[in-house]
C-alpha positions, -999 to 999 in steps of 0.1 A, spaced: -40 205 678 -75 204 665 -88 192 698 -71 221 716 -86 246 692 -120 231 697 -115 233 735 -105 270 731 -137 277 712 -157 259 739 -138 280 765 -149 312 748 -185 300 743 -192 283 776 -163 284 801 -178 263 829 -184 234 804 -148 238 791 -134 235 826 -156 205 834 -144 188 802 -108 196 812 -113 180 846 -132 150 834 -109 141 804 -82 122 824 -109 103 843 -127 92 812 -93 83 796 -85 60 826 -120 44 824 -116 36 787 -80 23 790 -90 -14 797 -112 -14 766 -84 -1 745 -61 -29 758 -88 -54 752 -90 -42 716 -52 -47 711 -55 -82 725 -84 -91 703 -67 -77 672 -36 -97 679 -56 -129 685 -76 -125 653 -44 -118 634 -28 -150 647 -59 -170 636 -58 -153 602 -21 -161 597 -27 -197 607 -54 -201 581 -32 -185 554 -1 -204 563 -7 -234 539 -12 -210 510 21 -193 517 39 -225 520 25 -238 487 31 -205 469 67 -202 476 
């Protein structure tokens, strides 16, 4: 909702820039999608390594 309100303010202030942003947003989202997926994979791999290191403590604790 906040992004939409900011876009409306930009539309009033400078409508060509607002229209350009509206057109480029899907393209930028598609370009950044592989990096987002890579972040999910890295987070999962690091979580697995963390859980492997903490497993002996969990077993000994209870």
